[in-house]
All heavy atoms as an XYZ file, in Angstrom:
903
protein
N     108.994    126.690    116.609
C     108.672    125.547    117.514
C     108.788    126.079    118.925
O     109.827    126.479    119.220
C     109.595    124.475    117.205
C     109.304    123.195    117.920
S     110.380    121.812    117.566
C     110.229    121.550    115.776
N     107.720    125.978    119.704
C     107.796    126.376    121.130
C     108.515    125.244    121.947
O     108.831    124.174    121.516
C     106.453    126.814    121.730
C     105.505    125.656    121.854
O     105.956    124.467    121.988
O     104.304    125.775    121.940
N     108.641    125.595    123.184
C     109.443    124.759    124.087
C     108.864    123.338    124.236
O     109.380    122.263    124.360
C     109.777    125.361    125.452
C     110.654    124.633    126.325
O     111.725    124.076    125.799
N     110.437    124.495    127.611
N     107.490    123.331    124.340
C     106.773    122.071    124.546
C     106.887    121.194    123.339
O     107.100    120.061    123.480
C     105.202    122.292    124.790
C     104.966    122.821    126.192
O     105.873    122.618    127.086
N     103.887    123.501    126.327
N     106.842    121.736    122.166
C     106.990    121.004    120.932
C     108.444    120.444    120.909
O     108.659    119.420    120.433
C     106.762    121.832    119.730
C     105.192    122.277    119.516
C     105.096    123.133    118.234
O     105.739    124.351    118.280
O     104.278    122.811    117.444
N     109.417    121.259    121.251
C     110.798    120.718    121.245
C     111.036    119.605    122.260
O     111.615    118.566    121.800
C     111.660    121.933    121.669
O     111.504    122.963    120.742
C     113.191    121.454    121.637
N     110.370    119.679    123.359
C     110.457    118.684    124.412
C     109.791    117.441    123.822
O     110.389    116.174    123.867
C     109.966    119.015    125.646
C     109.869    117.916    126.664
C     110.716    120.103    126.340
N     108.626    117.524    123.233
C     107.934    116.286    122.668
C     108.673    115.632    121.505
O     108.718    114.495    121.494
C     106.527    116.811    122.263
C     105.503    117.101    123.344
C     104.154    117.514    122.764
C     105.233    115.902    124.262
N     109.198    116.634    120.685
C     110.007    116.022    119.545
C     111.153    115.268    120.002
O     111.490    114.176    119.580
C     110.498    117.293    118.624
C     111.255    116.823    117.516
C     111.650    117.819    116.621
N     112.805    117.456    115.735
C     113.742    118.029    115.330
N     113.730    119.405    115.632
N     114.658    117.598    114.463
N     111.863    115.789    121.038
C     113.104    115.236    121.559
C     112.817    113.845    122.283
O     113.457    112.875    121.942
C     113.794    116.114    122.538
C     115.047    115.591    123.211
C     115.840    116.581    124.128
O     115.567    117.844    124.043
O     116.613    115.946    125.025
N     111.713    113.845    123.037
C     111.412    112.626    123.616
C     110.996    111.542    122.674
O     111.454    110.373    122.740
C     110.182    112.902    124.644
N     110.156    111.990    121.653
C     109.685    111.034    120.648
C     110.952    110.543    119.850
O     110.935    109.268    119.601
N     111.890    111.342    119.462
C     112.992    110.874    118.819
C     113.933    109.942    119.614
O     114.376    108.961    119.123
C     113.862    111.955    118.213
C     113.233    112.795    117.195
C     113.998    114.024    116.721
O     114.981    114.427    117.429
O     113.680    114.599    115.609
N     113.995    110.275    120.875
C     114.702    109.266    121.832
C     114.051    107.892    121.813
O     114.665    106.954    121.845
C     114.769    109.804    123.266
C     115.833    111.004    123.336
O     116.761    111.059    122.508
N     115.648    111.815    124.258
N     112.685    107.865    121.864
C     111.992    106.676    121.804
C     112.158    105.899    120.488
O     112.464    104.701    120.644
C     110.515    106.798    122.154
C     110.241    106.916    123.589
C     110.156    108.228    124.237
C     109.912    105.869    124.364
C     109.721    108.326    125.579
C     109.543    105.918    125.750
C     109.585    107.206    126.358
O     109.231    107.353    127.594
N     112.125    106.709    119.447
C     112.281    105.946    118.155
C     113.765    105.363    118.016
O     113.901    104.311    117.562
C     112.125    106.936    117.045
C     110.685    107.427    116.789
C     110.518    108.573    115.824
C     109.756    106.261    116.389
N     114.699    106.146    118.381
C     116.100    105.704    118.445
C     116.338    104.441    119.269
O     116.943    103.426    118.832
C     117.004    106.871    118.756
C     118.566    106.592    118.544
C     119.427    107.757    118.874
O     118.932    108.792    119.444
O     120.547    107.566    118.637
N     115.730    104.424    120.508
C     115.786    103.365    121.326
C     115.262    102.110    120.786
O     115.766    100.977    120.774
C     115.215    103.624    122.670
N     114.084    102.277    120.084
C     113.418    101.075    119.593
C     114.167    100.493    118.370
O     114.325     99.389    118.164
C     111.881    101.452    119.029
C     111.085    101.803    120.343
C     111.228    100.396    118.241
C     109.732    102.508    120.059
N     114.679    101.486    117.497
C     115.532    101.093    116.425
C     116.808    100.255    116.970
O     117.100     99.206    116.427
C     116.063    102.201    115.679
C     117.095    101.927    114.521
C     116.340    101.279    113.395
C     117.710    103.321    114.003
N     117.394    100.688    117.897
C     118.599    100.026    118.524
C     118.175     98.579    119.103
O     118.939     97.634    118.858
C     119.358    100.870    119.597
C     120.038    102.062    118.973
C     120.714    102.740    120.133
N     121.365    103.939    119.605
C     122.199    104.675    120.412
N     122.344    104.497    121.566
N     122.845    105.622    119.828
N     117.128     98.659    119.716
C     116.532     97.384    120.308
C     116.258     96.352    119.254
O     116.347     95.224    119.387
C     115.356     97.584    121.298
C     115.792     98.278    122.622
C     114.666     98.753    123.393
C     116.569     97.291    123.494
N     115.579     96.851    118.156
C     115.214     95.952    117.151
C     116.359     95.399    116.502
O     116.438     94.192    116.165
C     114.408     96.759    116.092
C     112.941     96.902    116.362
C     112.240     97.524    115.167
O     112.778     98.033    114.292
O     110.950     97.407    115.242
N     117.445     96.227    116.311
C     118.683     95.698    115.749
C     119.400     94.630    116.677
O     119.967     93.728    116.077
C     119.649     96.751    115.523
C     119.202     97.743    114.270
O     118.327     97.278    113.528
O     119.726     98.780    114.199
N     119.236     94.838    117.939
C     119.839     93.859    118.852
C     119.023     92.623    119.155
O     119.532     91.526    119.135
C     120.029     94.528    120.284
C     121.080     95.614    120.242
C     121.056     96.403    121.600
O     120.380     95.959    122.549
O     121.698     97.370    121.596
N     117.732     92.796    119.285
C     116.821     91.746    119.765
C     115.756     91.250    118.798
O     115.182     90.143    118.899
C     116.088     92.078    121.067
C     116.997     92.498    122.211
O     118.125     92.229    122.240
N     116.453     93.544    122.979
N     115.367     92.073    117.927
C     114.320     91.850    116.936
C     112.881     91.894    117.596
O     111.994     92.335    116.863
C     114.430     90.571    116.099
C     115.694     90.650    115.281
C     115.736     89.534    114.229
O     115.052     88.626    114.328
N     116.614     89.631    113.310
N     112.766     91.483    118.788
C     111.478     91.643    119.383
C     111.596     92.716    120.575
O     112.384     92.467    121.547
C     111.019     90.266    120.069
C     110.954     89.250    119.006
N     109.730     89.232    118.221
C     111.522     88.044    118.729
C     109.810     88.167    117.445
N     110.898     87.461    117.615
N     110.835     93.747    120.412
C     110.894     94.832    121.354
C     109.710     94.961    122.097
O     108.507     94.870    121.695
C     111.225     96.268    120.622
C     111.266     97.320    121.605
C     112.497     96.042    119.879
N     109.778     94.951    123.568
C     108.707     95.121    124.503
C     108.823     96.520    125.213
O     109.814     96.914    125.264
C     108.606     93.902    125.391
C     108.616     92.570    124.817
C     108.888     91.530    125.809
N     110.247     91.631    126.295
C     110.709     91.273    127.593
N     109.838     90.723    128.359
N     111.902     91.545    127.901
N     107.750     96.912    125.711
C     107.795     98.245    126.467
C     108.731     98.102    127.599
O     109.380     99.205    127.880
C     106.339     98.553    126.945
O     105.831     97.546    127.912
N     108.818     97.099    128.300
C     109.856     96.946    129.411
C     111.212     97.073    128.826
O     112.098     97.715    129.576
C     109.701     95.603    130.242
C     110.570     95.572    131.403
C     110.008     94.375    129.313
C     110.193     96.591    132.431
N     111.600     96.730    127.670
C     112.877     96.822    127.124
C     113.115     98.408    126.776
O     114.271     98.783    127.078
C     112.946     96.139    125.731
C     112.732     94.638    125.835
O     113.117     93.945    126.903
O     112.034     94.034    124.938
N     112.206     99.054    126.349
C     112.309    100.537    125.944
C     112.421    101.216    127.353
O     113.295    102.070    127.466
C     111.043    100.990    125.315
C     111.228    102.484    125.058
C     110.912    100.210    124.006
N     111.627    100.839    128.404
C     111.719    101.479    129.666
C     113.052    101.321    130.319
O     113.739    102.281    130.800
C     110.683    100.886    130.639
N     113.635    100.130    130.147
C     114.989     99.836    130.804
C     115.945    100.571    129.950
O     116.873    101.245    130.687
C     115.205     98.384    130.732
O     114.158     97.718    131.467
C     116.713     98.014    131.284
N     115.941    100.618    128.704
C     116.999    101.315    127.908
C     117.016    102.840    128.120
O     118.006    103.398    128.295
C     116.652    101.143    126.435
O     116.739     99.687    126.085
C     117.747    101.838    125.522
N     115.748    103.431    128.295
C     115.695    104.880    128.461
C     115.743    105.411    129.999
O     115.774    106.548    130.211
C     114.533    105.427    127.778
C     114.618    105.333    126.346
C     113.273    105.836    125.654
C     115.772    106.120    125.669
N     115.587    104.362    130.869
C     115.557    104.685    132.238
C     114.242    105.403    132.590
O     114.313    106.373    133.443
N     113.135    104.912    132.107
C     111.811    105.622    132.324
C     110.953    104.582    132.848
O     111.140    103.287    132.765
C     111.283    106.346    131.096
C     112.205    107.490    130.706
C     111.035    105.401    129.963
N     109.664    104.952    133.280
C     108.638    103.946    133.746
C     107.943    103.415    132.595
O     107.850    103.958    131.445
C     107.791    104.660    134.729
O     106.877    105.619    133.995
N     107.381    102.319    132.865
C     106.506    101.627    131.732
C     105.230    102.581    131.434
O     104.875    102.608    130.248
C     106.071    100.229    132.220
C     107.310     99.258    132.094
C     106.975     97.870    132.509
N     106.080     97.253    131.456
C     105.676     96.038    131.496
N     105.939     95.290    132.538
N     104.885     95.490    130.468
N     104.658    103.233    132.322
C     103.591    104.106    132.006
C     104.066    105.237    131.130
O     103.365    105.643    130.169
C     103.027    104.605    133.357
C     103.384    103.508    134.306
C     104.686    103.030    133.844
N     105.188    105.745    131.271
C     105.820    106.730    130.340
C     105.945    106.227    128.988
O     105.635    106.903    127.985
C     107.283    107.220    130.881
O     106.904    107.868    132.225
N     106.469    104.920    128.902
C     106.671    104.239    127.677
C     105.222    104.136    126.923
O     105.150    104.566    125.773
C     107.330    102.934    127.685
C     107.314    102.160    126.353
C     108.745    103.004    128.180
N     104.313    103.682    127.623
C     102.907    103.455    127.034
C     102.330    104.796    126.539
O     101.698    104.900    125.397
C     102.093    102.833    128.081
C     102.358    101.360    128.298
O     102.965    100.647    127.494
N     102.077    100.980    129.582
N     102.628    105.925    127.344
C     102.081    107.229    126.857
C     102.821    107.653    125.587
O     102.230    108.141    124.609
C     102.243    108.211    128.037
C     101.742    109.634    127.648
C     101.957    110.541    128.757
C     101.354    111.912    128.490
N     101.681    112.853    129.575
N     104.131    107.531    125.591
C     104.933    107.928    124.378
C     104.497    107.037    123.105
O     104.480    107.539    122.024
C     106.413    107.815    124.665
N     104.270    105.814    123.368
C     103.947    104.836    122.249
C     102.547    105.282    121.705
O     102.357    105.157    120.479
C     103.831    103.426    122.731
C     105.224    102.795    123.046
C     105.051    101.380    123.506
C     106.103    102.746    121.824
N     101.734    105.760    122.568
C     100.341    106.258    122.104
C     100.585    107.421    121.234
O      99.921    107.560    120.096
N     101.382    108.262    121.410
C     101.784    109.467    120.644
C     102.379    109.076    119.267
O     102.011    109.444    118.266
C     102.609    110.550    121.354
C     103.052    111.565    120.446
C     101.815    111.063    122.607
N     103.379    108.133    119.456
C     103.989    107.683    118.176
C     103.148    106.876    117.314
O     103.263    106.865    116.162
C     105.202    106.973    118.618
C     106.366    107.627    119.148
C     107.439    106.765    119.899
C     107.018    108.728    118.280
N     102.170    106.156    117.908
C     101.141    105.414    117.067
C     100.351    106.261    116.348
O     100.122    106.114    115.124
C     100.373    104.478    118.001
C     100.973    103.225    118.555
C      99.963    102.306    119.152
C     100.449    102.131    120.595
N      99.473    101.163    121.281
N      99.833    107.392    116.965
C      99.054    108.377    116.381
C      99.708    109.007    115.113
O      99.085    109.450    114.151
C      98.490    109.412    117.268
C      97.333    108.891    118.144
C      96.911    109.972    119.118
C      95.838    109.524    119.995
N      95.276    110.549    120.987
N     101.040    109.211    115.342
C     101.833    109.857    114.283
C     102.213    108.786    113.240
O     102.888    109.173    112.211
C     103.105    110.348    114.915
N     101.861    107.550    113.397
C     102.029    106.543    112.358
C     103.569    106.028    112.345
O     104.083    105.640    111.355
N     104.204    106.215    113.526
C     105.644    105.789    113.513
C     105.957    104.363    114.097
O     106.890    103.877    113.979
C     106.436    106.880    114.273
C     106.380    108.215    113.486
S     107.738    109.202    113.946
C     107.388    110.605    112.910
N     104.945    103.910    114.954
C     105.187    102.662    115.588
C     103.876    101.840    115.477
O     102.759    102.381    115.387
C     105.548    102.655    117.136
C     106.951    103.288    117.278
C     104.654    103.359    117.897
N     104.003    100.605    115.636
C     102.890     99.640    115.710
C     103.206     98.823    117.027
O     104.335     98.560    117.309
C     102.847     98.638    114.447
C     102.413     99.206    113.121
O     101.554    100.141    113.250
O     103.003     98.831    112.249
N     102.031     98.425    117.629
C     102.263     97.625    118.805
C     101.018     96.678    118.957
O      99.887     97.094    118.888
C     102.370     98.480    120.087
C     102.566     97.606    121.333
C     102.631     98.551    122.592
O     102.099     99.553    122.629
N     103.129     97.966    123.599
N     101.397     95.367    119.164
C     100.294     94.449    119.355
C      99.839     94.667    120.937
O     100.743     94.958    121.672
C     100.680     93.014    119.268
C     101.327     92.834    117.789
C     101.959     91.425    117.666
O     102.221     90.752    118.668
N     102.427     91.150    116.505
N      98.537     94.542    121.221
C      98.178     94.651    122.597
C      99.122     93.928    123.556
O      99.286     92.731    123.377
C      96.696     94.247    122.670
C      96.277     94.378    121.229
C      97.508     94.190    120.396
N      99.664     94.621    124.582
C     100.603     94.024    125.405
C     101.734     93.103    124.802
O     102.113     92.027    125.351
C      99.877     93.123    126.479
C      98.809     93.869    127.228
C      97.439     93.819    126.897
C      99.116     94.803    128.249
C      96.526     94.481    127.520
C      98.210     95.502    128.914
C      96.839     95.366    128.465
O      95.935     96.213    129.090
N     102.113     93.603    123.638
C     103.045     92.729    122.887
C     104.099     93.483    122.338
O     104.582     94.659    122.753
N     104.568     92.969    121.242
C     105.820     93.471    120.455
C     105.518     94.849    119.906
O     104.486     95.210    119.369
C     106.085     92.499    119.358
C     107.292     92.719    118.459
C     107.553     91.731    117.455
N     108.704     92.147    116.658
C     108.693     91.990    115.336
N     107.723     91.449    114.767
N     109.673     92.514    114.666
N     106.575     95.697    120.009
C     106.612     97.029    119.440
C     107.425     96.898    118.176
O     108.656     96.416    118.174
C     107.200     98.064    120.328
C     106.445     98.072    121.732
C     107.319     99.460    119.737
C     107.174     98.689    122.819
N     106.995     97.589    117.087
C     107.891     97.704    115.807
C     107.757     99.163    115.222
O     106.659     99.708    115.324
C     107.462     96.655    114.909
O     106.047     96.721    114.522
N     108.786     99.459    114.483
C     108.662    100.720    113.799
C     107.940    100.558    112.595
O     108.157     99.580    111.733
C     110.073    101.252    113.554
C     110.963    101.605    114.844
C     112.340    101.848    114.429
C     110.440    102.844    115.579
N     107.289    101.625    112.163
C     106.640    101.524    110.829
C     107.861    102.102    109.899
O     108.856    102.470    110.302
C     105.467    102.622    110.619
O     105.962    103.840    110.919
C     104.374    102.171    111.642
N     107.544    102.109    108.465
C     108.564    102.694    107.580
C     108.892    104.167    107.971
O     110.064    104.484    107.991
C     108.027    102.469    106.214
C     109.109    102.767    105.205
C     110.290    101.898    105.369
O     110.070    100.614    105.568
O     111.420    102.385    105.212
N     107.800    104.912    108.312
C     108.106    106.351    108.690
C     108.852    106.458    109.949
O     109.930    107.168    110.105
C     106.758    107.091    108.812
C     107.014    108.428    109.296
C     107.668    109.423    108.333
C     105.480    109.045    109.514
N     108.580    105.557    110.999
C     109.322    105.547    112.149
C     110.745    105.145    111.990
O     111.562    105.751    112.606
N     110.924    104.100    111.169
C     112.327    103.635    110.843
C     113.205    104.644    110.253
O     114.231    104.939    110.604
C     112.242    102.292    110.152
C     113.723    101.739    109.814
C     113.517    100.278    109.168
N     112.933     99.456    110.138
C     113.253     98.934    111.217
N     114.588     99.328    111.580
N     112.721     98.146    111.904
N     112.557    105.390    109.254
C     113.393    106.361    108.523
C     113.670    107.484    109.559
O     114.823    108.040    109.536
C     112.458    106.896    107.410
C     113.060    108.053    106.711
C     112.249    108.601    105.565
O     111.210    108.017    105.215
N     112.545    109.759    105.113
N     112.749    107.921    110.423
C     113.074    108.973    111.288
C     114.122    108.576    112.306
O     115.084    109.363    112.675
C     111.660    109.397    111.997
O     110.691    109.833    111.018
C     111.940    110.562    113.017
N     114.016    107.412    112.855
C     114.896    106.896    113.749
C     116.264    106.728    113.150
O     117.291    107.189    113.854
C     114.548    105.538    114.260
N     116.458    106.379    112.068
C     117.792    106.268    111.374
C     118.379    107.663    111.127
O     119.509    107.870    111.286
C     117.541    105.601    109.977
C     117.462    104.123    110.113
C     117.356    103.353    108.811
C     117.363    101.862    108.903
N     117.355    101.238    107.680
N     117.436    108.707    110.800
C     117.969    110.088    110.549
C     118.573    110.590    111.915
O     119.589    111.117    112.011
C     116.801    110.931    110.055
C     116.538    110.677    108.645
C     115.253    111.365    108.187
O     114.661    112.117    109.035
O     114.851    111.155    107.022
N     117.778    110.316    113.055
C     118.223    110.695    114.295
C     119.433    109.975    114.704
O     120.449    110.631    115.188
C     117.163    110.559    115.446
C     117.598    110.838    116.807
C     115.879    111.360    115.148
N     119.596    108.703    114.582
C     120.774    108.050    114.865
C     121.930    108.424    114.069
O     123.098    108.590    114.506
C     120.551    106.493    114.707
C     121.702    105.625    114.945
C     122.080    105.529    116.331
C     122.371    104.919    114.059
C     123.099    104.702    116.885
C     123.477    104.127    114.514
C     123.763    104.035    115.809
N     121.796    108.700    112.782
C     122.856    109.329    111.904
C     123.445    110.609    112.546
O     124.640    110.772    112.598
C     122.409    109.379    110.490
C     123.410    110.164    109.612
N     124.515    109.392    109.108
C     123.450    111.325    109.061
C     125.192    110.182    108.391
N     124.625    111.362    108.395
N     122.449    111.457    112.803
C     122.900    112.681    113.405
C     123.766    112.488    114.763
O     124.729    113.135    114.937
C     121.723    113.663    113.678
C     121.110    114.286    112.469
C     120.082    115.416    112.810
N     119.102    115.125    113.702
C     117.812    114.666    113.420
N     117.529    114.515    112.197
N     117.042    114.440    114.305
N     123.238    111.625    115.594
C     123.962    111.237    116.826
C     125.403    110.833    116.594
O     126.250    111.320    117.089
C     123.109    110.217    117.528
C     123.761    109.799    118.946
N     123.257    110.189    120.058
C     124.782    109.069    119.172
C     123.847    109.735    121.094
N     124.955    109.046    120.539
N     125.479    109.732    115.677
C     126.849    109.257    115.475
C     127.786    110.344    114.745
O     128.987    110.379    115.139
C     126.656    108.009    114.468
C     128.032    107.527    113.902
C     125.956    106.864    115.198
N     127.173    111.062    113.889
C     127.955    112.229    113.255
C     128.436    113.186    114.291
O     129.731    113.556    114.367
C     127.259    112.874    112.138
O     126.785    111.917    111.180
C     127.979    113.999    111.425
N     127.578    113.591    115.129
C     127.987    114.548    116.208
C     129.004    113.968    117.147
O     129.974    114.550    117.559
C     126.749    115.062    117.004
C     125.925    115.989    116.237
C     124.388    116.123    116.885
C     126.456    117.421    116.067
N     128.704    112.688    117.605
C     129.638    112.002    118.458
C     130.989    111.913    117.932
O     131.971    112.126    118.601
C     129.126    110.665    118.936
C     129.951    109.941    119.955
C     129.429    108.548    120.217
N     129.346    107.722    119.121
C     128.451    106.758    118.917
N     127.448    106.551    119.749
N     128.354    106.051    117.776
N     131.064    111.467    116.596
C     132.371    111.378    115.942
C     133.110    112.726    115.890
O     134.314    112.770    116.114
C     132.164    110.778    114.421
O     131.554    109.534    114.639
C     133.464    110.608    113.822
N     132.348    113.773    115.583
C     132.958    115.107    115.541
C     133.480    115.600    116.773
O     134.564    116.026    116.935
C     131.909    116.141    115.053
C     132.329    117.569    115.027
C     133.368    118.067    114.080
C     131.935    118.500    115.987
C     133.678    119.351    114.187
C     132.491    119.664    116.054
C     133.379    120.204    115.173
N     132.808    115.380    117.924
C     133.097    115.756    119.194
C     134.397    115.006    119.651
O     135.272    115.544    120.287
C     131.952    115.554    120.218
C     130.768    116.455    120.101
C     129.569    115.952    120.865
C     131.133    117.954    120.396
N     134.410    113.632    119.414
C     135.592    113.019    119.822
C     136.855    113.029    118.972
O     137.886    113.231    119.478
C     135.209    111.304    119.945
O     134.809    110.909    118.646
C     134.175    111.185    121.031
N     136.589    113.068    117.642
C     137.731    113.003    116.764
C     138.340    114.545    116.562
O     139.572    114.679    116.420
C     137.302    112.517    115.389
C     136.835    111.049    115.502
C     137.990    110.020    115.732
C     137.409    108.737    115.594
N     138.306    107.643    116.083
N     137.415    115.398    116.349
C     137.906    116.858    116.041
C     138.117    117.583    117.319
O     139.140    118.307    117.432
C     136.856    117.472    115.114
C     137.291    119.021    114.803
C     136.754    116.791    113.751
N     137.218    117.613    118.205
C     137.328    118.407    119.435
C     138.008    117.721    120.537
O     138.113    118.221    121.665
C     135.888    118.800    119.861
C     135.295    119.942    118.812
C     133.900    120.204    119.291
C     136.164    121.046    118.464
N     138.242    116.350    120.341
C     138.886    115.512    121.331
C     138.237    115.548    122.650
O     138.784    115.467    123.808
C     140.324    115.905    121.608
C     141.050    115.771    120.249
C     142.543    116.111    120.295
O     143.063    116.669    121.359
O     143.275    115.825    119.426
N     136.780    115.558    122.642
C     136.025    115.323    123.844
C     135.956    113.838    124.254
O     135.961    112.958    123.381
C     134.564    115.899    123.561
C     133.691    115.570    124.711
C     134.574    117.301    123.229
N     136.054    113.452    125.570
C     136.022    112.103    125.937
C     134.695    111.498    125.536
O     133.614    112.020    125.197
C     136.197    112.005    127.499
C     134.963    112.460    128.204
O     134.061    111.565    128.505
O     134.967    113.586    128.596
N     134.701    110.175    125.214
C     133.639    109.506    124.696
C     132.340    109.486    125.345
O     131.247    109.688    124.712
C     134.080    108.016    124.442
N     132.352    109.364    126.629
C     131.151    109.414    127.417
C     130.445    110.810    127.363
O     129.293    110.928    127.058
C     131.372    109.075    128.876
C     130.049    109.076    129.675
C     130.294    108.563    131.079
O     131.384    107.898    131.368
O     129.438    108.841    131.976
N     131.228    111.838    127.436
C     130.693    113.144    127.353
C     130.235    113.505    126.026
O     129.111    114.039    125.769
C     131.753    114.325    127.771
O     132.216    114.009    129.097
C     131.224    115.718    127.699
N     130.941    113.047    124.922
C     130.622    113.197    123.556
C     129.259    112.485    123.228
O     128.360    113.133    122.547
C     131.696    112.638    122.629
N     129.034    111.368    123.784
C     127.866    110.669    123.673
C     126.735    111.303    124.179
O     125.605    111.449    123.609
C     128.015    109.167    124.125
C     126.829    108.291    123.551
O     126.709    108.212    122.369
O     126.192    107.627    124.316
N     126.849    111.879    125.411
C     125.743    112.646    126.116
C     125.457    113.955    125.403
O     124.256    114.238    125.158
C     126.215    112.940    127.526
C     126.257    111.671    128.536
O     125.692    110.698    128.143
O     126.902    111.834    129.506
N     126.478    114.612    124.908
C     126.218    115.882    124.222
C     125.654    115.596    122.883
O     124.786    116.362    122.470
C     127.572    116.621    124.085
C     128.085    117.218    125.420
O     127.280    117.234    126.385
O     129.171    117.709    125.369
N     126.065    114.573    122.253
C     125.532    114.241    120.925
C     123.949    113.985    121.051
O     123.159    114.355    120.198
C     126.206    113.094    120.220
N     123.625    113.290    122.188
C     122.234    112.950    122.402
C     121.309    114.208    122.586
O     120.177    114.235    122.058
C     122.032    112.075    123.533
S     120.388    111.437    123.774
N     121.964    115.189    123.217
C     121.150    116.474    123.375
C     121.144    117.341    122.077
O     120.124    117.880    121.763
C     121.870    117.356    124.474
C     121.830    116.651    125.877
C     122.744    117.383    126.858
C     122.807    116.611    128.110
N     123.937    117.115    128.879
N     122.270    117.226    121.359
C     122.336    118.188    120.160
C     121.617    117.622    118.982
O     121.218    118.260    118.113
C     123.898    118.256    119.678
C     124.658    119.042    120.785
S     126.445    118.895    120.644
C     126.726    119.622    118.963
N     121.471    116.292    118.918
C     120.861    115.660    117.645
C     119.461    116.125    117.377
O     118.937    115.999    116.280
C     120.894    114.094    117.851
C     119.949    113.712    118.901
C     120.121    112.162    119.303
O     121.411    111.625    119.030
O     119.371    111.469    119.790
N     118.741    116.603    118.341
C     117.327    116.993    118.414
C     117.165    118.523    117.809
O     116.077    118.817    117.415
C     116.673    116.869    119.624
C     116.879    115.483    120.167
N     116.188    114.346    119.590
C     117.525    115.007    121.241
C     116.533    113.365    120.300
N     117.386    113.672    121.355
N     118.187    119.200    117.903
C     118.083    120.686    117.535
C     118.786    121.138    116.418
O     118.608    122.277    115.989
C     118.451    121.554    118.946
C     117.543    121.268    120.032
C     119.894    121.340    119.337
N     119.525    120.322    115.664
C     120.194    120.731    114.526
C     119.410    120.392    113.306
O     118.505    119.417    113.343
C     121.640    120.188    114.393
C     121.603    118.531    114.336
C     122.513    120.524    115.646
C     122.996    118.046    114.023
N     119.609    121.026    112.308
C     118.846    120.667    111.024
C     119.316    119.415    110.349
O     120.355    118.829    110.775
C     119.028    121.762    109.937
O     120.352    121.812    109.455
N     118.546    118.811    109.552
C     118.937    117.595    108.958
C     120.031    117.684    107.964
O     120.715    116.795    107.587
C     117.640    116.970    108.115
C     116.507    116.623    108.969
C     115.296    116.068    108.217
O     115.447    115.765    107.073
O     114.219    116.000    108.841
N     120.407    118.990    107.505
C     121.514    119.060    106.679
C     122.697    118.948    107.389
O     123.701    118.613    106.882
C     121.346    120.605    106.124
C     120.253    120.812    105.212
C     120.243    122.304    104.729
O     120.904    123.125    105.168
N     119.320    122.471    103.696
């Protein structure tokens, strides 16, 4: 996987994870919600959603609600599971402070194997 593919994968996984969390909190997810959560612009969200739609991971009604497809939900749950596992390891085993552990887990979750 080259650097561009890694960046695209990481960004896509971040969007999927954000949508999963927002769905769990609000049930109705809009692009502005995703933009606010990730600290990005709405045009960035729209571009990412286009890529995720083509990959079959999200559905979006025109100017409306965003939802994960079954594939998108599965992928998001896998990413979230890696995040939580890494964060727990960092805080409980290595005794890293919670904020740093969360930031580091977010970076690491994209580059480790599913195993």
